[in-house]
Structures are given as C-alpha cells and as structure tokens.
RODO-2510 file (C-alpha; in nm, 4 decimals, decimal comma):
residues 66
     n   res          X          Y          Z
     1     m    -0,7315    -0,1690    -0,8389
     2     p    -0,4638    -0,3710    -0,8651
     3     d    -0,4262    -0,7777    -0,9049
     4     d    -0,3292    -0,9308    -0,5732
     5     h     0,0282    -1,0322    -0,7213
     6     t     0,1035    -0,6415    -0,7895
     7     l     0,1262    -0,6083    -0,4062
     8     l     0,4468    -0,7870    -0,3535
     9     a     0,7021    -0,5649    -0,2448
    10     p     1,0467    -0,5335    -0,3955
    11     a     1,2802    -0,8016    -0,3094
    12     g     1,4581    -0,7787     0,0389
    13     n     1,1350    -0,6331     0,1852
    14     d     0,8526    -0,7714     0,3863
    15     p     0,6239    -0,8593     0,1259
    16     d     0,3246    -0,7099     0,2851
    17     r     0,4353    -0,3863     0,4076
    18     i     0,4659    -0,0149     0,2496
    19     d     0,8243     0,1746     0,3646
    20     m     0,6892     0,5371     0,4478
    21     q     1,0226     0,5967     0,4715
    22     s     1,1383     0,5517     0,1620
    23     d     1,0373     0,8245    -0,1130
    24     a     1,1097     0,5607    -0,3768
    25     a     0,9309     0,2553    -0,1984
    26     v     0,6073     0,5158    -0,1614
    27     a     0,6310     0,6374    -0,5566
    28     e     0,6196     0,2246    -0,6465
    29     w     0,3665     0,1546    -0,4137
    30     a     0,1396     0,4127    -0,5478
    31     r     0,2575     0,3184    -0,9393
    32     r     0,1475    -0,0064    -0,8401
    33     m    -0,1832     0,1034    -0,6771
    34     d    -0,2948     0,3320    -0,9417
    35     i    -0,3000     0,6140    -0,6967
    36     d    -0,1190     0,9219    -0,5921
    37     e     0,1599     0,9467    -0,3250
    38     t    -0,0712     1,2025    -0,1378
    39     r    -0,3705     0,9570    -0,1107
    40     l    -0,1245     0,6657    -0,0340
    41     r    -0,0165     0,8698     0,2658
    42     a    -0,3898     0,8696     0,3733
    43     a    -0,4989     0,5531     0,3300
    44     v    -0,1548     0,4358     0,5088
    45     a    -0,2340     0,6888     0,7758
    46     a    -0,5880     0,5641     0,7848
    47     v    -0,4665     0,1787     0,7684
    48     g    -0,1368     0,1268     0,8589
    49     d     0,1332     0,0034     0,6286
    50     r     0,0617    -0,3354     0,5529
    51     a    -0,0216    -0,3242     0,1495
    52     t    -0,3295    -0,5566     0,1394
    53     d    -0,5189    -0,3340     0,4052
    54     v    -0,3951     0,0028     0,2096
    55     a    -0,5782    -0,1886    -0,1068
    56     r    -0,8628    -0,2691     0,1127
    57     h    -0,9194     0,0361     0,2565
    58     l    -0,9021     0,1945    -0,1101
    59     a    -1,1511    -0,0615    -0,2599
    60     g    -1,4241     0,0657     0,0120
    61     g    -1,3763    -0,2218     0,2583
    62     g    -1,1646    -0,0686     0,5396
    63     a    -0,8625    -0,2571     0,7268
    64     a    -0,8843    -0,6350     0,7992
    65     p    -0,9573    -0,6986     1,2050
    66     a    -0,6579    -0,7687     1,4020
***
C-alpha cells in the first residue's frame, strides 16, 4: 500500500478524488496504489472516488464514515 503522500492528485485536480472519466488518471492512480485498473474501478464502485477511502478500502478498513 502506498504512503499517504502518494495519494496526491496531479496539479489542478482535487487532491483526493480519482477522475474515473480519465483513462490516464485511472492508470496513474492504479500505478500509485500498486493495483490493476479493474481492482481500482471495483474499489471506487464500492466506496466512491475519494483516494483516501479507496486506499482504506483496499487495506481492508472500508470507507470512512460520512
């Protein structure tokens, strides 16, 4: 699992959102989280597009309460 500092989005984007409409962003986030794109898409479908929630979900902690 990546260090927290690797969960920052490229400049100009919301730093904690994964842009699922952009193939390049999906590929970059999958690379940063060291997972494949299919697993990233499934995690986003489960917990939403916040990178911290996705990372927590992938680590087995589920999403943060709203």
